[in-house]
C-alpha positions, 0 to 999 in steps of 0.5 A: 500500500502506497501514499495516495491509496484509498483507505476505507474507514469502517465501524462494525463495533461501538459508536465512535467518538466524533472528535477522535474520528475527525483527528484520525481521518485528518491524520490519514489525510496528512499522510497522503491517503484518501479516505472513504467513509463507511455509510454508518461511520457516524451512526449511533444506536445505543452501544453500537454504530448502527444496527447489525445490518447497517454495520455489515452493509457499511463494511461490505460497501468498502470491501466491494469498492474497487478503488478502496485498497484497505479497510481500517477500523474506527474503534473496537468495543463490542459488536463485530461478532454480531455482523458475522451472519451478514457477511459473505466469505466469497465476497472477501476472497474476491476482493482481498484487502488489507484489514487493520484494527484491534480489540473487538476486531478479533472476532471479525479477523478470526472469521476472515481467517477461518472462512475466507482464508485471508490474514489481517493486521492487528494494530492501531485504529483510526479513532483510537491511536490515530485519533489521539496524537499518534507517535511512533506508529509502525503500521505504514512500515508494516503495510508497505513491507518495510516493517518486517524487522523482528520484535525483540524480547527482553530476557526478563520477559521470557516465561518459558524458553524454547523455539517454535514456528507457526502461523500467528493467530489471536487477538484480545483475550476476552474475545478469544474466550468468547469465540470458544464453541463458535465456528470462528474459535481459534485453533492452536495447531501449528500456531503461535498464539498472540493475546493481549487485554485491558481492564481484566483482573488476574482471576479473570485472565486466568479464567479466560486462559483456562477456558482456552486451554480446556477447549483445546486451543493450546493443543498443537500450539508452537508458542505464545507471545503476550502483548499489553496486559493493562490492569484496571486503574484501581486494580492490581499493579502491573508487577502483580500481573507479571508475577501471575503470568510467570507463575501461570506459564512456568511449566508450559510445554511451548515457549512463552514470552510477555511484554510485546508492545502490542494491544491496548497501548497509545502506540501499539505495534502492528502484527500480521495475523495469518503470517508465518512467524518464528519465536526464539526464546533461547538465543536471539530472543525475538519474534521474527517473520518467516516470509515477507508480510506484504508482497 
């Protein structure tokens, strides 16, 4: 994707903060991109950006538009899983586009991967990181193929040493848990699982991880990388969360690392879900890419 390309901005989850959305759209324009707005982008219907049908239609308009090169999402929140029955996997396969978003988009990206066989990019959103004075965002480098440098991992962030290689899957942990028992449930076979979350106490993190483990998600898993795990402002300390993760994964049968700068952060890294990656927690301490992410 090059400057001058047209980016469609979709809202398939919660209603969007209008001021942040304006700033995010202005940011994309200042970077040299044209912007196409989904028909429901400014809609507000309770806790959603329009009805299920409206949100699905707005997204599908962007997918089907020949002059739209990528679909970026305005925000997460809740609601993307409700539009899945209104989507057509064949339509996405016939119109493959770069998808960029995070948080609640975990459900949509899982659906795209399972039913359309396409990847997506887990990263900043237009009315979130891009709409709040962005600094240090790497999405342009990644989407133009220049940002496939390894993600370095600190020695203190290695929970279980080892090496693994597989397809990168995952997203927001609470959404991954909600997908258990659905056709979009994440599969761990030949995979490196990435997860992150915000506002969850450690007992809730443990319940979600146990649900994934008990449902078979960890079977065949080749490794795990944990992104930002942001506790509630009035909850446990970050160090208490890190201590919990150390204890939870000290005997994992696959390599595990935490501390990846991806997820609910001001300047999150962009990760290519569906790409093949290598996780080395023995020598190089890195998450690297087996092949170019964007060709």
